[in-house]
C-alpha positions as CSV (number, residue, x, y, z in Angstrom):
1,X,-7.7,0.4,4.5
2,X,-6.0,-2.1,6.7
3,X,-5.0,-4.3,3.8
4,X,-3.8,-1.2,1.9
5,X,-1.6,-0.3,4.8
6,X,-0.1,-3.8,4.9
7,X,0.6,-3.8,1.2
8,X,2.0,-0.3,1.1
9,X,4.4,-1.1,3.9
10,X,6.2,-3.7,1.7
11,X,9.1,-2.2,-0.3
12,X,8.5,-4.5,-3.3
13,X,4.7,-4.3,-3.5
14,X,2.3,-1.7,-4.9
15,X,-1.5,-1.4,-4.7
16,X,-2.8,-1.5,-8.3
17,X,-6.4,-0.7,-7.1
18,X,-9.2,-1.7,-4.8
19,X,-12.9,-2.1,-5.1
20,X,-15.9,-2.6,-2.7
21,X,-17.8,-5.4,-4.5
22,X,-17.5,-8.1,-7.2
23,X,-18.9,-6.0,-10.0
24,X,-16.6,-3.1,-9.4
25,X,-13.7,-5.5,-9.1
26,X,-14.4,-6.8,-12.6
27,X,-14.7,-3.3,-14.0
28,X,-11.5,-2.1,-12.4
29,X,-9.5,-5.1,-13.7
30,X,-10.9,-4.4,-17.2
31,X,-9.8,-0.8,-17.0
32,X,-6.3,-1.7,-15.8
33,X,-5.9,-4.0,-18.8
34,X,-7.2,-1.4,-21.2
35,X,-4.7,1.2,-19.9
36,X,-1.8,-1.2,-20.2
37,X,0.5,-0.5,-23.1
38,X,0.6,-3.2,-25.8
39,X,4.0,-5.0,-26.2
40,X,6.3,-3.5,-28.8
41,X,7.0,-7.0,-30.2
42,X,3.8,-8.2,-31.9
43,X,4.7,-11.8,-31.0
44,X,5.3,-11.0,-27.3
45,X,2.8,-11.9,-24.7
46,X,1.4,-9.0,-22.7
47,X,2.2,-8.9,-19.0
48,X,-0.7,-8.7,-16.6
49,X,-0.9,-5.4,-14.7
50,X,-2.0,-7.4,-11.7
51,X,0.3,-9.9,-10.0
52,X,-2.2,-11.0,-7.3
53,X,-5.8,-10.3,-6.6
54,X,-6.8,-10.5,-2.9
55,X,-10.5,-11.2,-3.0
56,X,-12.9,-11.1,0.0
57,X,-15.4,-13.9,-0.5
58,X,-18.2,-12.2,1.4
59,X,-19.2,-9.2,-0.8
60,X,-22.5,-7.6,-1.6
61,X,-24.0,-8.5,-5.0
62,X,-21.6,-10.7,-6.8
63,X,-20.0,-12.9,-4.2
64,X,-16.4,-14.1,-4.0
65,X,-17.0,-17.5,-5.6
66,X,-18.8,-16.0,-8.6
67,X,-16.3,-13.2,-9.0
68,X,-13.5,-15.7,-8.9
69,X,-15.1,-17.8,-11.7
70,X,-15.6,-14.8,-13.9
71,X,-12.1,-13.5,-13.4
72,X,-10.7,-17.0,-14.2
73,X,-12.7,-17.0,-17.4
74,X,-11.7,-13.5,-18.5
75,X,-8.2,-13.2,-17.1
76,X,-6.8,-16.6,-16.2
77,X,-3.3,-15.2,-15.8
78,X,-4.4,-13.4,-12.5
79,X,-3.8,-15.6,-9.4
80,X,-6.5,-15.1,-6.8
81,X,-5.9,-15.2,-3.0
82,X,-9.3,-15.6,-1.3
83,X,-9.7,-13.7,2.0
84,X,-12.3,-15.1,4.4
85,X,-13.6,-15.2,7.9
86,X,-14.9,-18.7,7.4
87,X,-12.9,-21.7,8.6
88,X,-15.4,-24.3,7.3
89,X,-13.9,-26.7,4.7
90,X,-16.9,-26.1,2.4
91,X,-15.9,-22.5,1.8
92,X,-12.3,-23.5,1.2
93,X,-13.3,-26.1,-1.4
94,X,-15.8,-23.9,-3.0
95,X,-13.2,-21.2,-3.7
96,X,-10.4,-23.6,-4.8
97,X,-12.9,-25.3,-7.1
98,X,-13.8,-21.9,-8.6
99,X,-10.2,-21.2,-9.4
100,X,-8.6,-19.5,-6.4
101,X,-4.9,-20.2,-5.9
102,X,-4.9,-19.5,-2.1
103,X,-7.2,-19.1,0.9
104,X,-6.3,-17.0,4.0
105,X,-8.3,-16.2,7.0
106,X,-9.0,-12.6,8.0
107,X,-7.8,-13.2,11.5
108,X,-4.3,-14.1,10.3
109,X,-1.4,-11.9,11.2
110,X,-0.2,-9.2,8.7
111,X,3.1,-11.1,8.0
112,X,1.1,-14.2,7.1
113,X,-1.0,-12.3,4.6
114,X,2.2,-10.9,3.0
115,X,3.7,-14.5,2.9
116,X,0.5,-15.7,1.2
117,X,0.7,-12.9,-1.4
118,X,4.3,-13.8,-2.2
119,X,3.5,-17.6,-2.5
120,X,0.6,-17.0,-4.8
121,X,2.4,-14.4,-6.9
122,X,5.2,-16.9,-7.4
123,X,2.7,-19.3,-8.9
124,X,2.3,-21.4,-5.8
125,X,-0.7,-22.6,-3.8
126,X,-1.4,-21.3,-0.3
127,X,-3.8,-22.6,2.4
128,X,-3.9,-20.8,5.8
129,X,-1.9,-22.8,8.3
130,X,-4.9,-22.7,10.8
131,X,-6.8,-24.8,8.3
132,X,-4.0,-27.3,7.4
133,X,-4.8,-29.9,10.2
134,X,-8.6,-29.8,9.5
135,X,-7.9,-30.1,5.8
136,X,-5.5,-33.1,6.3
137,X,-8.1,-34.8,8.5
138,X,-10.9,-34.3,5.9
139,X,-8.7,-35.6,3.1
140,X,-7.8,-38.7,5.1
141,X,-11.4,-39.4,5.7
142,X,-12.3,-38.9,2.1
143,X,-9.3,-41.0,0.9
144,X,-10.7,-44.0,2.8
145,X,-14.2,-43.3,1.7
146,X,-13.4,-42.9,-2.0
147,X,-11.3,-46.0,-2.1
148,X,-14.4,-47.9,-0.9
149,X,-16.7,-46.1,-3.3
150,X,-14.7,-46.8,-6.5
151,X,-13.7,-50.4,-5.7
152,X,-16.6,-51.6,-7.9
153,X,-15.9,-49.4,-10.9
154,X,-12.3,-50.0,-12.1
155,X,-10.9,-47.9,-14.9
156,X,-9.1,-49.3,-17.9
157,X,-5.4,-48.5,-18.2
158,X,-6.0,-45.7,-20.8
159,X,-8.9,-44.2,-18.8
160,X,-6.7,-44.1,-15.7
161,X,-3.9,-42.5,-17.6
162,X,-6.2,-39.8,-18.9
163,X,-7.6,-39.1,-15.4
164,X,-4.1,-39.0,-13.9
165,X,-2.9,-36.5,-16.4
166,X,-6.0,-34.4,-16.1
167,X,-5.6,-34.3,-12.3
168,X,-2.0,-33.2,-12.8
169,X,-3.1,-30.2,-14.8
170,X,-2.6,-31.3,-18.4
171,X,-5.0,-30.0,-21.1
172,X,-6.8,-32.4,-23.4
173,X,-4.5,-31.5,-26.3
174,X,-1.4,-32.2,-24.2
175,X,-2.9,-35.6,-23.0
176,X,-3.7,-36.5,-26.6
177,X,-0.1,-35.9,-27.6
178,X,1.4,-37.9,-24.7
179,X,-0.9,-40.9,-25.3
180,X,-0.8,-40.6,-29.1
181,X,-4.6,-40.5,-29.5
182,X,-7.1,-37.9,-30.8
183,X,-8.4,-35.1,-28.6
184,X,-11.9,-36.6,-29.1
185,X,-10.7,-39.9,-27.7
186,X,-9.3,-38.1,-24.7
187,X,-12.7,-36.4,-24.1
188,X,-14.5,-39.7,-24.4
189,X,-12.2,-41.4,-21.9
190,X,-12.6,-38.5,-19.5
191,X,-16.4,-38.4,-19.7
192,X,-16.6,-42.2,-19.3
193,X,-14.2,-42.2,-16.4
194,X,-16.0,-39.4,-14.6
195,X,-19.3,-41.3,-15.0
196,X,-17.7,-44.6,-13.8
197,X,-16.3,-42.9,-10.7
198,X,-19.4,-40.8,-10.0
199,X,-17.5,-37.6,-10.1
200,X,-19.2,-34.3,-11.1
201,X,-16.5,-31.6,-10.9
202,X,-12.8,-30.9,-11.0
203,X,-12.8,-30.7,-7.2
204,X,-14.2,-34.2,-7.1
205,X,-11.5,-35.4,-9.4
206,X,-8.8,-33.8,-7.3
207,X,-10.1,-35.5,-4.2
208,X,-10.2,-38.8,-6.0
209,X,-6.6,-38.2,-7.2
210,X,-5.5,-37.7,-3.6
211,X,-7.3,-40.8,-2.6
212,X,-5.5,-42.8,-5.3
213,X,-2.1,-41.3,-4.6
214,X,-1.9,-40.0,-8.2
215,X,-0.5,-36.6,-7.1
């Protein structure tokens, strides 16, 4: 009810719906998309009925991380702002790795929540300012650590190019076009590079990209 009051107080925002757990969230999103009118132009892309989803990460049943992963798989056009009481970096990384576009603490002021919603709705990334110093320190430590870890496993020029572009958000097909190779070759370079560097996930790759100053 508190979140609803904050949203309703904004002249340019409207509450599309609310749910009490992860499963209900998925059902309500599905219903909103079903109710949406199809575009009159057959070639036009349908607009999402949801501009931002504010998602509590501590929910009964399906938790915030799993709900985020499912939403990103079903409706990737919906940006997710994770709402949490946890200031531990592991929670932040877990949600960002699952696909959240932002992370804000429950103790934040109302105007900070509104700012976070606007940033995420505009396609940006948002991390609660209270976590920024801790995050910077963690990245600095990992930057030094990763540089030491990968010193004995150099990538070829093509492998590094593929990993750079992947970290920057390009899909395999786009990388293949840029490098003038096949998609299969891109996949091979990527798999081999991940193995060389000892990386297991996209979050690992992003941390490595920061360490190597690729971003």
